[in-house]
N, C-alpha and C positions, 0 to 999 in steps of 0.2 A: 504493499500499499504506500502510495506517495501522498504526502501531506505538505501543502505549501503554507508557510507562516508569513503573515503579512502585518507587521506591527506599524502603527502610527508613531513615527520617530518623535513627535512632539508629546506623545503620551508615554511611550516606552523609552525613557531616557537611556541611552547607551545600549538600547536593545536587550536589556537585562531579562525581561520576561520572555522575549522571543527565544533567547539563548537557553533559558531554563526550560522552556517547553520543548525545544529541540533535543535537549538531553534526555528528557522524559520519553519522548517518542522514539528516538533512535535506540535507547535501551530496551524499549518494547518491541523492536524489530521493524519499525517504519522507516522509510527514506523520507528526507525532508529537504526543503529548500526555504531560505529566508529572502523575501522580496519586499521592497518598500512600495506601498500603495500609490505613491505619486513621486514625482521628481522633486528632489530637495534643492532649493535655491542655493546657488554658490555663495560662499561667504557668510552663511547663516550661522546661528549660534548652536547648532546641533553638534553633539559629541558622538559621532558614529565610530565605533571601534573599527580600526583598520584590520584587525584579525578575523572579523566576521565577513565571509564572502557573501555578497548580495547578488542574487540572480535577477533576471528580467521577468516581471510578473506575467506578461502575455506568454512568453516562451514556457514558463514553468507550469502554467495553468493548462497547457495544451495536453498534458498527460497526467494531470493531477486527479486524485480521488476526492480530496476534501481541502477546502480553503479555511484556515484558521486565522482570524483577524484579531488584533489587540487595540483597544481604544474605547471610545464611547459609541453611542448609537449612530452618530454621524459616520464614524469609521466603518461600522457594520453595514450601513446603507450603501456606502460607497463600494464596499466589497461585494455586496449582493448583486449590484449591477454588473460587476466584472464576472462573477461566477455564473449568473443566470444565462449569459449568452453561451455558456458551455455546459450548462446543466450540472454544475458542480455544487454540492451542499456546502453550506457555510457554518462555521462554529464561531461565536463571538466570545471574547474574554474581556471582561469590563475593566478598563483602566480609567474610566470617566467618573462622572458623579453619580448618575442614576443607572443607566444602562439597562433599560427594559428588555431589550433584544438579545443581551448577552446570556449565554448559557452558564458560564463560569465566572467566578471572581479571581482576581489575580493570585489569591492564596489557595486556589484549588487546582493548580496546574498538574498535580500528580494524577488527577482523574484522566488526563489526556491519554494515559497508557490504554485506556479502554478502546480507543479508537483503533489501535493496531490489532486488538483482539476481536474486532467487530462487534463489540458490546455497546451499541448505540442504536438510536432510531432516528427517523427523519420525519419532520413535521413540515407540511406544505403550507405556505402562506399565500393568500390571494394578492394579486397585484392589479394595478389599473394601467390601461393605455390611455395616455393623455395627449390630446392634440388640439391645435388652434386652427380654425378654418377662417380664411379671409377672402371674401368675394368668391366663395366656391372652391378655393384651393387650400390645401394644407400647408401651413407656413411654420409649424412647430410640432414635433412629436417627441414623446418621451415616456418612459415607464415609471411608475410610482409603487414603492412597497409601503410607504407611509402615507403620503398625502400630496395633493395638488392644492396650492393656496393662491387665491386671487386677492391682492391687497392694493391699497391706495398709494403705497410708496411713502416717501418722507413728508409729502405736503399734507397739512392738517385740513383735510376736507373729506366729506363722506362720499361714497360711491352709490349710484342707484343701480342695483343688480336685479336681474330676472334669472330665476332658477327653473329648469324644466327636467322632467323625467319622461323619457320617450316622447319628447316634444310637447307634452302637456305641462302647463305652467304649475309648479309646485308652490312658489313664493316669489314675490317682488317686495324688495325692502331697500332702505338706505342704511348704510353702515360702513364700517372700515374694511370690510372684505368678506371672504367666504373660504371655508376649508372643505374639501372633498377628500375623505380619507377611507382607507381600508380599515378592517378590524385591528390589524397591526398598528396602524397609525392612530387608532382611537385613544391610546395612552399618551400621545405626544401633544402637538399644538391644539388638536381638536379638544382634548380633555381640558387643557388650560383655559380654552375659550368657552367652557361650559357644555361641551359635548358629552355623550354618554360613553362609558367604557364597555367595549364589546369584546368578547372572548376571541383571541386572535385566530383561532381555527374556524370561526364562523365565516360565512360568505355574505357579506352586506356591503353596501356603500353608505357612508355616513356623511351627512351635509350639515356643517356647523357654521352659522353666521358668526362674524367677529364684530362685536359691539354693535349689534343691530339697533337701529333707532326706530324700532316699531314692536308693537305687541305681538305681531305675526311672525317676527323673525325668530323662529325657534328651530332647534336641531330636528333633523329627519333621519330615520334609518330606513333605507330602501333595500329591496332585493338586489342580489348581485347581477341579475340580468337586465337591470335598467340602464339605459344610456342617459347620463346626466349632462345637461347643457348649462353653461353659465355665460351671460353676456351683460355688457353694460346697457342701461336703458337706451333705447333708440332716440336719436336726435340730440344726444348729449355731446359735449366736447371734452369730457374728462378722459384721462387715460388711467390704466391700471397696470398692474404687473402680476405675472404668473411665475411661481417657483415650485418646482417638483422635487420633492425629497430634500428641500433645503438647497437646491442647486442655483445656478445663476438665474437672475430674474429675466423673464421675457416680457417685453412691452406689448400690452393689449390695447388695441384701438377700438373706438366705438364702431359697432357693427361686427366685430369678431365674435366667433363662437368658440368658447372652451368646452371641449367634449371629453368626458371621462367614461370609459367602459371597462368592464372586467377584461383583464388580459387572458390570453390563452396560456401564457406562462405563469409559473408560480415559483416563489423563492423557497428553496429547501433549506431548512434550518436543522442542524444536528442537535439532538437531545441526548445528554449523558446522565443527568442527575435524577431524573424522575420527579423533580419539583413541579408542582402544578402552577398554572397561571395565577391562581388565587394566593398561593404562598408567595409568589414573586411580587404581586401587587402589595401585599401587606408588608413584605420586607422592604420594597423600594419606597413606598409612600408612608409607611407607618400606620400602625392600627389606630382606629378611631377610639 
């Protein structure tokens, strides 16, 4: 079994966690490679050990069985996009603050030996295909494991939004924006904006207004088969921005349609501990 280790070097200083994980896995009989998830800027303040050989992530993933990433939820989201294109399962090790998506904490690296022995399971997580259509043409496409967020940007003004499901109007409201999330993303920005927590293995699309200026601006939970559309109110001159899984913002113009549909692809997360989603929620958020 080949396992690629991908540490966020800003979280895993000196790649200490990745090296410790590598020792555990190789002692258990697995082959490994350490690859950074992104290029590091020259002249930065990172202290990367010269004794650790670093591989090319694309090349190493070509014949990998599992991708193990080290960092917070943002690192895991980035890794999921890399792994999904190749159908590779992902295991996250939390080096961040909360880490809802991580399977292990940094002090549980010894459990990685179970990977080499095949003592793990795979949990599939629903994703969204997100696109922007402008004058009948697609001008933006991306996949979301967590969410697609339409916001007003830095300017202090509200947006007038219309939300549809299968072209039927669900809600029209003024507010700071809207979150369209998967069940996995329900514990992220959507939860902070007052949306419901949905079990991550469920198959639903969650719509959560951001600071809605209306009594009708309430969260909705839709079936996974719905096609969700979002657009700025016709005739307006305001612009908005779309960000998918916290990525670079794309500018939306009046008349654009943001479309979110269930993707045919699913993220595969490796499960090692047997901890339930409810245990994880109480651990991360604290018991009431």
